[in-house]
C-alpha positions, 0 to 999 in steps of 0.5 A: 635410313629413312624415317619411314623405314625406321618407324616401320621397323620399330613398329614391326619389332615392338608390336608384331602387327599382322597389318601395318599400313604406313603412308607418308602424307608429307606431300599434302602439307607445307613442307619441302619436297621428299619430307618425312614429317607427316604419316598415317598409320593403320596397325593391327596387333594382338598386343592391343587386346584389352587396351583402350584407344589411349593405351594403344596409342601410347604403345605406338608412341613408345615404339615410334619414340626414336623416329618421332625424336628424329623429325616426325611431326604428325602421326595419325593412327588407327589401332585395331585388335585382330578381332576388330579388324576381322569383324568390321572390314569397313572400320577404315571408312569415315562416318557419314556426314550428319548435315553439318551444324544446325542453326540455333532455333531461338 
């Protein structure tokens, strides 16, 4: 079984998400072809209700434990409750750039 499948199955079984978007981003990193080391996750679950961002990530890491131990190096994640997901369809967009670093006025 691929790490991607293992990760997807573990997250589905543990968190029962309504949205699970898992993308293998390994090809963008300096790893061998067809690697499964770097993933991006967007997940929406009722299990996140009332939890902080850190607590949500902890739940995901716990669910992903076996896949992480088998070779996943990086897991970028965005975790949303059902209400957050329904309320803000732009929640996946990056914030606008503020113009970079400002020079010290001294």
